[in-house]
N, C-alpha and C positions, 0 to 999 in steps of 0.2 A: 578096850572094845565099848565101854559104857560109853563113854564119850564120845567115839565116832557117832553111837547111835542118837544121842542127843543132838552133835549137831546136824545130823540128818534130818531130825523129827522137826528142827528151827526152820533147815531149808524148805523143807517141804510147807511148813504152817508158812515161811515167807512168801512163797509162790504161791498160796491159796488167798494170802491177804493181797499180791498183788491181784489176781484175776478179779477184785473186787474194787469199785471204786464209789468214792461216794459222792452223790449229786442230790441238791437241796437236801441235804440232812440225813439221806436215805442209804442205805449200801446196799448199790444196785451191781451186778454182773456187767462184767466187760462187755459180754454180746448184748445186754440189754441198753448201754450206754452208747454201741453202734447203732442199734436201732433208735434209739432216742437222738443221736445225731443224724441221721438219715430223715427222719421225721421235721426236724428243726431246719435241715438246709432244705428240703422241699416247702416248707411252711415261710421260711425265708424270702425262697424263689416267688410263690406266690405273691407274698405281698410287693417285692419290687415288683410284679408286673403288675399288680392294682396299680399301684402307686406313680406306674408311669400314665396307666389310665385315665387319670382324673387329676384335676385341679386343687388348690387349697379350697376352693369354696364348695367342691361337690364332692358328694360322697357316693362312689359306687354301689350301692345298695341293692339295688332289683334287677340292675341289665336292662338292654332294650334289646327291642323286638322290630325297633325302626329301620328302615333301609338305610340311613346314614348316621348311626352309632357314632358319638364324636367325643373330645373332650370341649365342656362343654364351660365357655369364662366368661366370667361378669367383670365389668368395669368397677374400680376398686371406687370406694368412696369419695377417696379425696383425688378422683383424677377429674379432669377435663375431657370428654370423650368430645370430639368433633369442635376441642374448642371453645366448650362452655362447661361452666360445672354442674356438677350433679342436682344442685339446687335449682339451675336456671332452666333446665331439663326439664323439671317435675313443673317448673311454672310453665314451661309450655305446652307438657301434658294438659294444665288445667285450661290452657287458653284453646286450644282442642277441643276437649271434653265441651266446652262450652260455646262453642260458635256452631255447635251442629245442632240443627231441629231434633226433639223428641222422637217424633217419626222415623226417622232415618240415624238415630244416631246409636253406636257400637254398642254401649254402656247399657242398652233396653232392647239388644238387637238377639234373638236365641238360635240362631242359627249360623251366624256370621255374614251375612250377605250383606251387609253395611260395613264390614272390617275395614274396607279401603276410603270411607268417607275421610276427606279432609287430611288426608295421610299426603305428605311432601319433605322434603329434606332427607339427611342421613338417616334419621331414626324414626322406626314404627312403632307405634303407640297403641297399645292394647289397656283392655278395659275389664271390669271388674263385672260381677251380676248380682242386680239387687232381687232380693225376698225368695230367692230360689236358684239351685244348680242350673247352669247351661254348659252344654256343649259346642261349642262353635268350630265352624270349617272356617279359614280365614289362607289365604296366599300371600307371600311375602315378597318382595323382589330379595335378590341375592347382596350379600353386601350392605344390609340394612341392622343396624342397630336396632335392640329390641327393648323397649323399655312398659313396664306394666306397676301398678301398685297392687301388694297385698292388701292393705287398708290405706285410706289416707283422710284427709279433713282439711278444709278451706274456712276461713274466716274471712269475708269480706263487708266493707261499711254498708252497701248494699243489703247484704244480708241482716247483718249486725246494726241498724241505726243509730245505736244509743255508744257504741264504740266510736271513739274519736280519734285516737292514735294509732300509729303502727305499731308500738309496742303491746297496746292491748291486744291488736288481731293477731299480734304473734302467740301472745298468753293465751287468747282464745282457740286458737288451732291447736298449739301443745295439748291444751287441756283436754279438747273434745278426742285428739291423738289417743293420749292416755287411756282411753278404754281397751285398745288393743291389747289383748294379750297372748295368744300363740299365734304364731307363723308358719307357715307352709309355703312352699316353692318346688318344684323339680322341672326338669325339662328330659323326656325320653327315659323316665324311670330314673333319673339321677337327683336325689334331691339337693337341694341348694344349702351350703351350712353358713354359720353366722350371719342369720338374715338379720338379728338385731341390731348386726352394724350397720344396715342399712335404713336407717331412718333419716332423712332428711327433711329440714326445713327449707324453704321457699323465699327467696329475696321476694319484697314486695314486687307485684304484676298488676297489671289491667288486665280486663277482658271486657268484653262487647255482648251481651245477649240476642240471638235471634227471634223472630217469630216464633211463636212454637217453641221456645226453649224449655229446659229441663228445670229449672226452678221456678218456672211458673211467673215469671215477674216480666212488664211491659219491655217488647221490642224495643231496641236501641239503647237501654240500658247500659252505661259504664261504670266500673267502679274500680276501687284497687283492691285489693288481696294477698293474704299471706298463706299458705300451706304446710301442713308438716304430713310425713306419713312413712312407711316401710316401704322401700322400693326394691325393684331387680330390674338390672339394668343388663342385657346380656350383650356381649359381645355379638358380630354377624355368625349364625348359625350358616353350616355347609348345606348346601342344594341337597332339595331332597324333600323325606318326608319326619315331621317332627311333634311330640306331642308335650304341651306346655301346659304344667297344673300348677293351681293355688288357691289357699284358701288362708284366712286370718279367723282369728277368734275375738271376742270383746266380751268384756264386762257385762254381768246382765243385772238390770237394777234390783236392787231389793225388793221382799214384798210391801207392799203398800208405799215402795217411791217412785215418785215419776222422775223420768228421765228430763234431763234438759234440753234434748236435743230430739226432734222425731228424724224420722227416715229420710233421708236425703241425699243427693249426689255428693254434695258437701262434705257429710257424715258418714263414720265407719258405719254406723249403726243400720240393719240390712242388706250390708253387702259381705255379710261374711259368711257367704256359702261360696262352695267349690265351684272356681271357672275351669272350664279344658277347652284348650284350643289344641284342634288339629290342624298343625302348619304345612303349606306346603311352600319350600323355598325354591323359587326358580331364577333364573338369569332372564332377564329381558335387555332389549335392546335399544330402550329408552330409560332404563330403570325404571318403569313403574307397569302395574299389571294391567 
């Protein structure tokens, strides 16, 4: 009889052990484990849903209240959008910026009224803001890529007459761009990740300045330049309303130290303010607004 009692007690104890399962180093009742499994399943489902709603370069943190929330896609830095390299497109951006007189230049526009100045081809250029934050409204044709700098720098023989070689121009642009410290960009509340991977140096390029140009140099000045910068190159956005936001930070000069460059279109200093574009993407019969 005593043996049967011991055997029955062992069975009861074994059943009690079986109804508890170790989890992460703790003993958890099986009912709690089932609840934990349900939570894990729900979390996994939620993560899979979020993953399907973003690309590898976009983090879905804030959601979007705009009429056309979508997956935001960025051209990779090693790609050739519209048959040109990233660097070649950044050179075209500089040529565009320098070709427009200051009084109608989109970079010095507080409302967006000049957003369409000088725009042509498959890529639409956007500019930052100098000296203060700005919010601009801009209508962009559908099927256009969108290129903008968070912060960028450029050196030319006209601006730096003591420089004599392309290697010196290249080092000049790099040294100035090294002032950039922080980078932020988002589309419809979706922060774009890995922005440090989109630092691009251009090949050598020429530009010619118009009357009332943004460098304050004589009209028809033609020079060669090299640029360096942190860029975002968006694939075409869906038709509708979108919000593009970007801002960069720069190193501040130490007390008693004079910066080697002053605020200029060619340098990141002074351009480290938040720029917002309220973008309307529309389809046009002739491809232009």
